[in-house]
N, C-alpha and C positions, 0 to 999 in steps of 0.2 A: 574563439574560446572553446576549450575542451572541458567537458563535464566529467569530473572524477569522484565527486563526493555525493553521498546520499544520506538523508535523514530519515530515520524510522521512528515515528512517534508511537511509543508502546507503553505509556504511563497510565492508560485508562484502566478502569476497574472491572470492565467486562460484566456489568450488572445484568445485561440481558441473558447471561448464561449461568447465573447463580443457581445452585451451589457449586457447579463445576469449577467456577473461577474464584471461589473463596480463597483458596491457597495456591492455585496455579494460574498463571497469566493466560488470558484468552488467546494471545498470540501463540501460545504453546499447544493449543488444541490441535490434534492431528487431523489432517485430511488423508485418509488411508494410513500411510506410514511416515508422514512428514509433517511437522508443525507448520502452521500458517506463516509464521515469521520466516521460515526457511524458504518457502515458495517466493516470498517477496525478495529475500536476499539473493536467491538464485537468479531471479529476473534482473536484478541490478548488476550482479557480477557478470552474467552473460552479456550484458549490454556495455561492459567495459568499465563499470564503476570499480574503483580500487580502494576507496575510503568509506567505511560504514560508520554512521553515528546513530546510536540508539538513545533516544530520549526516554528515560524510564523513571521508575520511582524505587524507593528503598526496599519495597517488598517483592520485587520481581527478579529475584536471583536466578530463577530457572532459565531465563533468557541468557543471562551471562554464562551460566553453567553449560548451556547447550552449545555455545560457540567456543568454549574453552576446552582444553585437553582433559581427558579422563583416564589417567594412567591405570587405575584399578580395573576399569572396564576393558581397556586395551590389553592389559596383561591377561585377563580372563579369556578374551577372544583368541589370543595367541596360544594360550595353554590348551584351548579346545580345538585349535586348528581352524577357526572360523575366519579365514583370511579375507573373504569377500566382505563380510560385515566389518572387519577391521579397516579395510580401505574406505568404506563408507563413513565410518566414524572419524577417521583421520583426515578425510577430505571434505568435511562439512564446509570449510572455507579454504580456498587456494592460498598458497603461501604468499602470493603477490598482493593479497588483500589485507588491509589493516582495519581495525575496528576500535571504537571508543564508546564509553558510556557517559551520558550526562543525566543527572537527576533533575527532574522537574519538581520543584519543592512543593507546589500545590497545583491542583488540576484546574487550570484557567483557560482551557480551550486549545484548539489546534494551533492557532497563531502564536500563543504563548509557548507551546512546546517547540515550535520551529525557532522562536527567538532564543530559547535556551541554548541552542547549538551555534549561535552567531560566532562565538569566539573560535570555533573549530572550522568554520567555513571560510572566514575572511572575505576577501574581495573577489569571490569566484561564483559563477553560476553553480547551481546544485539541484539535486533531485529530492523530492519528498515522496515516499511510498507509504501507503496505509495498508497494513497486512490484512485488514478486514476485507478489502477488495481483492479477491483472488481472480486473476484474469488469465484465461487460457488463450493466448494469442496465436496458437498454431505454430507455423514456421518462424514467425517474427513476433516477439513479445510486444506488448503495449508500450513499454518503456523504450525499446529499440525503435519502434515507429516514431515516437516522440523525439528521440535524439536525432533521427534522420532529418526531421523538420528543423530542429534547432541548429544543426550544422549548416543549414541553408540560410536561416534568417537571424540567428543569434538573439532571439527574443524569448521571453517567457511563454510557456506552452502549458495548457491544461488539457487533460484527457476528459472527454465528454461523451455522453450517450443519451439517446432519447429515453424519456421516462413517461409514464402516465401523468398528466398534469395533477391529478389528485395526490401524487407522491412528492410534489414540489416542496412541501413543508419539511422534508427530510434532507434536502440537498441545497448546495449553492447552485443557482440557476443563472445562465448567461443570456445576454441579449446580443444577437448577431444580425447581420444583414439578412434579408429574406433569401431563401434558397436552401439548398441541401448540399453545400460544399463540404468536402472532407476536411479541409482546413479553412477556418474562418477567423477574421480579426474580431476580437471581442469588443463590443461597444459598451457593455455594462454587465454587472454581476450583482446578484442579491442572495444573501444567506437565508435559507429556509423561508421563502415567501409563501403566502397563502396561494392556493391554486389560481385565484382571481388576479393576484398581483404578479404571478410568474411571467417574466418577459418572453419565455419560450418553453419548449419541452425538452431543452438540452440541459442536462445536469452534469456537474463536475464529479468525476469519479476519482478515487484515491491515487492519482498519479499527477505530479506537478514537476515542471522544470522552471526554476525561478532565477532571476538575476539578483545579485546581492543588494540592490536598492530596496528590496522588500523588507530588509531588517530595519532600516530607518523608519519606514512607514509603519511597521509593526510596533515600534517604540512609541509612535504617536497615536496608535489605535486604542480607543477606549473599549470598555465592555459592550458587546453587541448582543446578538441573539443568545438566549439562555444564560445571559450574564457572563459570557466568556469573551476572550479576545479572539476574534474570528479571523482566520487567514483570509477568508473571502473579503472581509472589509478592507484589509490592507491591499489586496489585489485590485479592488475597486479604485483605490487611490493610485496604484501603480499604473493602471491603464490610462490614466490621465496624463502621465509623463512618458510612458513607453508603450510600444505596441505589445499586446498580449494576445496570443492565438489559442484557438480551440481546435483540437484534433478529434474527429470522430474515428476512433481507432477500430481496427479490425480485430475481432476476437470475442470471446464469450466471458462475461463478467459474472462472478458469483458474489453476492452480498453476504459474506460470512459474519457480518455483524448481527445478522438475524438467524434465528434457529432454522427457519425454512431454507434460507439461502445456504447455510452451512450443510444441511442435510443434502441439498441438491448438489453441492460441490463434491461431497463425499461419494455420492452415487456416480456422478460424471467422471471423477478421477479413478474410481474403482473400475469403471467400464473400459478405461483405456490403460489400466495398469498392466505391464507386460507379464506379471506372474499371476494376477488374479482375474483378468478380464473374462476369459472363457468360463471359468467356474462360477464367477459372480453372475454372469448373464444366465447361466443355467439355474442358479439359485433363485434369481428373480422370477424366471419363467415357471419354475416348479412350485415355489412356495408363496409367491406374492402376486403372480398373474396367472393363476390356474384357469384353464378353459372351462 
């Protein structure tokens, strides 16, 4: 099976970033000069995904506008001879990539958001990417690493990384066999356990490859942690029927769902930006790290 479809759940309200997200979606917040959602889309497209599905709400028109054409802007750039910027604007998405929007009528959790896209996925494996988790994978993205594993075993795969046990209450945490294998078969998974109840220190990060069986299980899943339909709870049922694997990916993950993680990502990406890197380093040395 070849994975060609990706779901981007982007219906959340971005409460942690109010008032910045009162009128603008959190996923449109820029890290240097590109919005968070664009980083996630670029990761998917570079890994060979050709169909993008955004699960959104009626107030998030900025995301739709970002991926749509803007003829007035393009005409202005042509008029001013800014052809390099014109190419950037015109090539936000390659022509081979299609996209669709599905509205999540009420915010009932990640599992419900994924279920909203069922009719566009059909009987195919698919990817779920959370724009909150910005991952710098270096030469090979986190999603590409996951797809490499999927092509070998044709089973669902979750991206995981080690966290302090005190942070378990913020994540889905997996149970695996003892050891520190890069790829492990998951034996159990719990959504937002207390540190004492966490089965390990391996937490699920916002990258999933799932088989279509997950939709039937989501339809049977009742409200769980925080009164929401949790994708984690459906995955717990899935691994009783099918193997589900965890991949400890190579790369640096930034939790852009938090203010501190967002600021860290901005600094890290500015330090590697081809136009800004040197001047930004100098600015940090001169203004913020004086001797």
